[in-house]
N, C-alpha and C positions, 0 to 999 in steps of 0.2 A: 504494500500500500504506500502510495507516494505521501511524503510528509506534507501536511497542510500548513502553509505559511499564512498566519493571521496577523494583519497589520492593524493595530489599534492606536488611533491617534489620540494623544493626550496633550494637555497644555501644562507647561511648567508654571509653578507658583514662585513668585519672588517675594521675599520678606519685605513688608512695608515699614520695618523698623527704621527709626531715625537715629543716625549716629549721635551718641551722647558724648558729653565731655567728662572724662574721669576726674576725680578730685586730684588736683596736682599737689597741693600742700595744705597743711592745716596746723595751726599752733596748738591744737588739742591732739596730743600724741596718740590717743586711743583711736582716733579715726583712721589712722594709717599704720599698719603693722610695721614695726621697725625693720630695717633692711637686713638681709643676710649679707654680712659685711666682709670686706677685705679680700679682694683678689690678691693685692699686695698685702703682706702681713704687717699691719701697723701695730702700734703699742708693743714693740719688742721688749721683752723682759730680760733681766739678768739671768745668767745660767744658774741652774740649781743642781743639787746632787742627783745621782741616778735614782729614779723612782723605785719604790719598793713593791709596787704593784704594776701590772700591765693591763692594757686595754683588753677586756674579754671579747672574743670573737662571737658575735651574735648576729643573726639575720632577722631578729624580731624588729619589725618596723613600727615606729611611733606615728601617731597621727601628725600630719604636717600642718604647721600653722598657716592659716589662710587670711588673706586680707578681705574684709567684707565689702570693700568698695571697688574691687577689681572688675573691669568691664571688658566685653569683647570689642572687636573692631566697630560693630554697629551700636555700641552702647548698651548691650544686654548685660545682665549680671553674669559673670563668668563662672561656669561650673568646672572647676579644676579637675575633679574626678572624671567627668565626661571627656574633657580634652585629653587627659593622660591616657585614658582607655583607648581613645581614638589613635593617639600617636603610637601606642604600643601595638595596637591591632594592625595599623598600617606599617609597622616596623620602621618608624623613624629611629627609635632606639629601644633597647631591651636590656634588662639586668644581665651582667656578665655571669657566666657559670650558673645559669638559672637552674638547670637540671640537677646541679649539686647543692642547691639551696641558695646560691648567690653569695656575693660579698658586698657589704654596704659600701657605697661610694665608687663603685666600678660599673661602667655601662658600655655596651657595644652599640654602634650605629648600624642600622640596616641600610638597604639601598637608597631610599629617599633621604634618610639622614645624612648619608655620605655625600649624596649629590648636592643637598642643600649646603652642607659645610664647604664643599669644593667650590660652589658658586660664590659663597660669601668670601672665601679666601681669594678667589680670582678677582672679585671687585676690590678687596682690600689691597691686593698687589697693584692694581691699576690706580686706585685712589691715592695710595701713599708711595709705594716704591717707584712706580713708573712716573707719576706726575711730579714727585719731589726728587727724582733722580737719586734714589737711595742705593746703597751697596748691600745686597742681600748675602747673608752667610748662613750656613747650616752647620751648627757645632754639635759636638758629642753630648749625649745625655749623661754619661758617667763622668763624674767630677771628683778629682782627688781631694782629700781632706784639707790639705794645706791651702788650696784655693778658697774654699768656703770658710776656713778659719780666718784667713786674711780679710775676706769680704765682710765678716761679722755674722754670717749666717749660723755658724756652729754655736756661737754664744747667745745670739739674739733672735734667731728665727723661731719664735715660740708663741704658743697661746697658753692661757691659764686654764687649768683643769682641776676638778675636784671629784671626790669619790663618795658614793653613798656608803655609810658604814655597815648597813645591813645587807643589801643585795649586791654590793660591789659595782653598781652601775657607774660608769665614767661620764661625767657631765662637763661640758665646756662652760666655764664659770660665767662669762658675760651673757651667754645664751640662757643659762639657768636663771640668773637674776632678771633678765629681760622677760622671759616667759612667765615667771611667777607674778611679777608686777603688772604685766599686761592682763593676766587673768583676774587679778584683784580689781584693776580699773574696770574691767568688763563687768565683774560682779557689782561694782558700784553703780555702773550705768543701769544695770537691771534693777537694782534696789531703788533707784531714783525714777523708775518707770520709763526710762529712755529705751528706744527700740534698738535691739542688737540683732543684726541680720544674720540668721543662721538657718540651715535647713531644718525642717520639722523632724523631731525625734519621737520614737515611740516611748511610752511610759517605761517600758522594760529597759530600753537603752539608756534613758535618763537615770533610772535607778542604778544601773550597772556603772554608769559614768560617775555618779555621785559616790558610789562605794569605792571605786578605783581612786578617786581624787581625795582620799583621806588626807586631811591636813592641807587640802588644796583650797579651791575657791568656791564660795557660794554667793548668793545675791546679798551682799552685806554693804550697807552704805558707809562710806569713809568720810572723815572730816574733810572739809574743803582744803585745809592746809596739807593734809596727807596726800590728797589727789594731786595738788600742785607739786609737792615734793617728788612723788612718783613720776610725774610727767617730766620734771626737770632731770631726774636721773636717767630716764629713758632717752631723752633728747641728746644726752652726752655719754651714752653707755660705752662708746668706744674710747672714751678719755680716761677710763679707770685702769689702774694697774692691779696686780694680784692682791696686794695688801688692802687696797681700797675696796675691791670686790668682796674680799673676806669680811671686811667691816660692814658692808651693806647687807651681807647674808645674815650676820649676827644682829645688827641693829633692827632689821625689819623681820627677823625670825622667818627666814625663807626656808621652806622645807620641801623635800622631794615628794611630790604627790603620791608616788608609788609606795613609799614607806612611812611618810610622815616625819622623817628625820632630817636634820640639817646635814649637809655634806661636810666632808673634811675641808680644812683651809685650802685655798687654791695653791697649786704648785705649777711651775713652768714645765711645759712639755714641748721639746723640739720637734718640729713638724717634718724634718727631712727623713727620707728613707736611707738608712745606712747599708753599705755593702762593702765587699772586699774586691779589689782588682787584682787579678792574677791568681794562680793556684796556690801560692805560698801564703796568701792572706796578709802579706807584709805591707801592702799599700791600701790603707783604708780609704773609702770614698763614699759618695752619696749619689743618688739619682738627683739631678739638678732640680731645684725648686723654682727656677726661672731661666730664661734663655740669655739673660743679659750678660752674665759673666764671660761667656765665650766671646761676645762682641768686644768687651773691654780688653781681654787678653790679646786680641788680635788688632788692637787699635793702631799700633805702629805700622803694621803691614797694610791695613786699610788706608791709613794716611798716605803711605808711599804709593799705593795703587791709585789714589786720588791725586797723584802728583803734588802732594803737599798742600793742596788747597783747603782752606777753611772758610766757612763752616761746611760740614758734611754730615750725613746721617747713614748709619748702618741699620739693617733690619733683619729679623730672624723669625721664622715660623716653625714651631715644633712643640713636642710634648714636654710637659713639666709634671712634677710629682710632689704632693704634699700629704703627709700622713694625718689627715684631718681627725680631730678628736671625735666629732659626732657628725658624720656626713648625713645630710638630710635634704629634703626638697628636690629629689631627683637630680637633674643635670646642674642645678645651681650650686651644689657643694659636693665635689667629688675628689677622689684621691689621684686621679690621672686625668690630665686635661690638656687641650691644645691652646697654646698662647701665640700671639703675634706681637712682637715687641720692637720698638724703634729706639735707637740711641742717637740723639742729635747732638753732635759735638760743636760747641760754640765758644768763642773768645770771651772770657768774662769781662775784659776791659771795654768791650763794645756795648756794655749795658744789656747784653743779650737781646739786641734788636734783631728783627727778622725782615729780610728784604721784601717779602711778599705780604707783610702784615696788613698793608692798606687794602689788599684784596678781600680780607675777611673782617675788616674793622666794623662794618655795619651789621654783622651777624649777631642776632639777639640770643642770649642764653639765659636760663633760669639758674641763679646762683643761690646756694645755701652756705653762707660763710661761717667760719668758726665762732665768731662773736654771737651770731644769732643762735647757734646751737648751745653755747654756754649759758645763754639767757633762758634756756628751756623751751625755745621755740623752733619750729621747723618751717616757718614761712619763707618762701623763696623771693628773691628780688630779680626781676627781669630787666636786663639792660644789655646794650651792645658790648661786644668784647673790647672795642676801641675805648669806650667810656670806662669799662672795668679796669683796663690797664692804666689809663690816664689817672684814675682815682687811687690807684695802688691796691685795689681789691685783688687783682691778679698781678703777680710780681713783675713780670716782664713780657715783652712782645713775643718772644719765642714760645713761652709757655702759653700765652694767650692765643697765638696762631694755631697751635696744635689743639687747644680746647675747641676752637671754632671748627677746625678740620674734622675733629672727632664727631661733632654734632652733625656736620654735613654728611659724613660717611654713614652714620646710624640712620639718618633720614633716607639716604639713597637705597639702603638695603630693605627698608620697609618698617623701621621702628617708628612708633607713634610719637611725634614730637611733643605732644601734650603729656607724655609719660616719661620725659627725660628731665633730669635736673643734674646740676654740677655741685657736689658737696665738697667743701674744703675740710681737709684733715685737721683735727685738733692736735695740740702739742703732744699729749701722751700717746696719741694714736699714730703719730708720724713715724714712718719707717726710719731705721737708724741711719740711712744714707741720705735722707731727703731734707731739704730746707723749706720746701713748700710742695703741697700735693693736693690735687683735686680729683675726685672720682666722678665719672659719668655714671649716674645711677638710673636704672630703669624700673618703672613701677610695674609689678606683676602681682599675681595672687599670693606671693610670699612677701609682699611689701616692697620697699625700695631695695634693689639689689645692685651692688657695685659690679659693673661689667667692664669698665675701662678705668685704669688709673693713669694719671698724668703727673709725673713727679719731676721736680727740679732736684736732681741728685748732686748738684754742685760738682766739685772735683773729687768727691769722696773715693769712688772706685779706682780711678786711675792713680790717685795718690797713694792709696794703701798698697796696691799691687806693685807700684814702682818702688815704694819703700821696702817692701818685703824681698823683691827679687833683684833690685838694682837696674831693672830694664828701663830705658829712657822713654816712658810713655808721655812724651811731651811734644809740643809743636815748636819748630824753629822757624821764625819769621824774619826775613831780611828787612832791615830798617832802611828807610829812605835817607835818614841822616844818622850818623854814628852817635852813640850816647856814651858818656863817661860814668862809670860806676865805681863807687868806693865801698868796700865791704870787708868783713872778716872772711879769710880764706883758710880752709883746713888742708894741711899737708901731712900725709901719712907716710911713715918709713916702711914702705911695702916689703922691702928686703927682709926686715926683721919682724914686721907685724904678723904676717901669715904664720911663720914658724912658731911664734910665741903663743898665739891664740888657737892655732891648729884649725880644727873643723869649724870653730865659731868665728874665725877671722872675718869672713865675708859678711856675716850678719852684723858683727860689731862695726865694721867699716861702713856698712849701709846706714846704721843708726847714727853714726857720727856725721855722715854727709847729709842726712835728712834733718839735721838741727837747723833751727831758724837763726837769723842774725842776732836776735836778742839772746838766745840760748848760747850762741858762740861767745858773745861778750861776757857772759857769766863763766863760761869755761876758761877764758883767758885769765880771769881773776883766780880761779882754782889752780891753774898751772903756776901762776906767779907765787901764790901763797903756799901751796902744798906740793908742787912739783908733779902733780898728777890731777886727773879729772875722774869723776864718777858719773857715768851716764846710765840711763834706763835702756835696757835691751831685753825685751820680753823673750822668754824661752831660753835664756842663757844664765847659768848659775841660778841665783835667786832673783833675777831680773835687774841686778845692779852689776856693772862692770867697771873696773878701774883701768885707766890707760895712763901710762907715765909719759913725762915730757920727752923721754928718749925715743918714743914711738910716734909722738904727735907734736905738731907745731901749728899754732893758729896765729896768722899775721894779718895786719890791716893792709889791704892792697888796693891799688887804683888801676883800672883798666878801661880800655875803650872797646865797646862792643858794636858790631855791625849787624848782629843777629839777636833778636829777642826770643827768649825761651819761656814758654808758659804751659801750664797744664790746663787743658780745656775743661769747661763745665759741661754737664750733660742734662738735656731735657729728655725724659723718657715717657712716651705713651705706651701703655701695656694693655693689651686686649685679651680678655678671657673669652675665647671663641665659643665654648660650650654654653656659657651664660647668655651670650648674645643670641645664640641660636634658639635657646629656649624662650627668651623674651620675645624674639621675632615670631615664634610660633604662637605665643599667647596674644601678641598685639595684632596678629592677622587672622585670628580665629573668630568665627561667628557661626550662628546657626540660622537655618531657614526651614520653614515648614515643609513637610513632605506633601505629596500629591493629595493624600487624604486629610492632611492637616493634623494627624494624630501623632506625628513623630517629628522631632527636631533633628535635622541633618547637618552635620558639621561641614564647614567650609574653611579652607585656609587660603586667604587672599594674598599670597605672596606676589610681590612684583615679578614680572616675567623674567627679569635678569637673574633672580636668585631661585626661582621655582625649580624643584628637582627635575621635573620633566616639563617641557614647554608645551607639548601638543599630545593630545589623545586622538588616535585614529580609530574611528568606530565604523566598521562595515555594518550596514543595516541588515544584511542577510548573511547566512552561512553558505549561500549559493557559491559554487566553485568559480563562477564567472567574476566574483568580486576579488578573488585572491590576487590576480595580476595587478589590478588597479591599486590595491592596498600596498603591495610590495613596491610598486613604482613610486607611490606617494611617499612612503617611508624612506626610500633611497634618496629621493629629491630633497627631503628635509635634512637628512644626514649630510648630504653634499653641501647644503646651505649652512651647516653648522648648528642646526636646531635639533635638540634631543626630542625624541618622540617615543610613544609606546602604543602598541596595537592591542585593543581589547576586542577579540572576536568571540567572546564567551556567549553562552545562550541566554544570559540575563537580558532584561529589557534595556533599551537604550537609556532610559531614565536612571536605572540603577547603575549602569556603567558610568554615566556622567557623574552620578552622585558619589561613587567611591573614589573617583579621580578628583572631584572637588575636595574630598578629604585629604588627598595627596597634594593639593595646592596647584594642580595642573591648570594653567590659565586659559588654554584654548583647546577646543575640540573640533576635529574635522570629520564630518560624516560622509561616508561613501554610500550612495544609494542607487536605486535603479536609474535615476536620471543621469547619474555619473556615467553609466555604461552607454547612454545614448549620446550625450554631448560633452562629456569630460568636465562638467562643472561639479563642484563640491560645496558643502555648507561649512562655514566657520562660526563656531559658537564661542562667546566670551563668558568666562566662568561666573563673574559676579552679577552681571545683569541678565545672563542667560539669553541675550539677544543674538541673532544670527545674521550673517550676510551670505550671499551665494555668488560665485564667480568661477571663471576658469581656474584650473588647478595652479597654473604658474602665477596668476595674480594673487591667489590665496597664499601661496608660499612666500611671495614677495611681501605681502602684508604682514604675515607672521614674523618674518625676519626683521622688518622695520619695528614691529611691536616689541620684540625681544630686545632689540638694540636700543630701544627708547627713542628712536627718531620720529615715531608716530604714536598717537594715542588711539584708543578704540573709537573715540568720536571722529577722529580723522578717517579711520577705515570705513566707518558707517557713512561718511560723507562721500567717499570715493566708490564704494561697491554697493550693489543693490541689496536692500534689506530683504531678508527672507522671512516672510510672515505666514507662510502656508503650513507646511508640515514641521511644526516647531519641535515636537518630540514624539518619537515613535517607540511603542513597546512591541517587541518582537516575541511571539510565542510560537515555538516549533512543536508540532504534535507528530 
């Protein structure tokens, strides 16, 4: 019996929802969940003794903290659970080692996730490396201990953690304080009769939750002064060190809801993964926590490659690793992640000006400065980057230039500008290498999340590595006119110095040569009075070394120089690609009603440039006559550099479009019986579901222009005939 092909014409429904404006900022902290912070590790703490307990391996997942005001692209309340289920079902990402129970903080990307990431990275390269003429490097992940000891990461790359004395649960101290205070503020709102937006829960679930949260939070009204104090603490939670966090826990009697007990005092936990390099295990090392160090160590070679010209920038894209205390919120806090980092080297005597700053001076940003945060507020101030630099809010033109360029990049890939703010680091939060730092934070269902850090690292890294190794990580600039310099000069008796100090000779020599002019003046007095000097040399003896006048001479010299030698300062934009990808998915997610109106279907409205697949090819029938046309169309799209996917399943055309809307595919081409007659095809646009019909080559040219951004859908509708007849066809094969 021949199969009966039944063509049922249906009409698509488009959602009438009007795009809303999400809350951008509020001085009432409870209205916006505090951000998952610090892609760069701020608030570095002094090193502590080895911990007597280790992080227990557990796959038990805690409920994730949600922001009640997160919205979709169209202004609908965001259902985080529905979005995550869709992303996993469509294999954007999935927990690593899931059939073995998984490991928290580790995820694998599936085909659409990989394609989305590759497209974002491609745009990043074009926006920064190509347009700014940067020098890209790819450095090793394995890093020797000495490198990260010198950079400060071994001693200071840490977060504060505490332990529940009953069940052994490890808690990140700042997150623990943050969570409990937010719950109390939420209970206060409920007690005051204010609306708290949450999903309906059954009485059974509520009872179970109340039982679990022993010592936790109920609807209890707080004094106004207490509410204000809590809000001020939360507004500057990143500014507290371990001792201060411990005092907050005791002062406010903060207890773990699971046990009703206070955790132990916070201790420092280094976040790097340690390893050994080589079979003998004699060379300790780490998996790098950032890509930056490889760029700094290659500075002299990059400067030479750039023919000695300043300023210049290097860039690197690669994996980094951080042993997070409590990974949570999916892709937003993980232990292995992709970073894209820029190190822009600039002459500090030029006031860190940027030749292209005038191009971005009128770009408006939303700033949350440190003074506002310390006052207990999170209200942003909108102004142009030109005005911010002029007023001293942003320290210099180069830092300001990159803040503006970061905003333009985020908008280009599809991040909602209304959900972007730039937050300045507070003093305790500042990384050990930074003198000023701003984070580009994106608003998601997890609150404000830091996705890009932009730090002025001054000359810290190049200076410490040069001091440790003696390598000349400096710029030598020929002067237009010679200058006369008078200064203290150190002369070392190298013939006897090395044999006397043996293996420590080079380290001691570097320490002497690294002294400042003021220090050398003091050393001269010591030589005259004692016949010897005592200098600080970390790692040698007890840190103090004596050098006699027989091995050392310090003289006041006068010389003429034709070359200026200086250590460049560094401005560093650092991008957490995984966090940006997740924020991008949330910002472009929305739902529209199904044909029957009883189901909300997810849509990811990615811009064509970053969409994992650009075109879905849909043959209307399984008739074998369609196969050559579909293959020819697919080949033409590939030749045009446009990725496509064929869906020739037996599902209805509506269902095929719907599941590719979930994948973010912006365009669909339908091959139907009319195609076999005259070679025309229909082109469907994902968001509006409107269609045009034209010859195959015209449709391909339109798709290419849409993907490259040279045309909009409105342009295409103005050039090609609108198709209003057979808008959507359900195919049923019997």
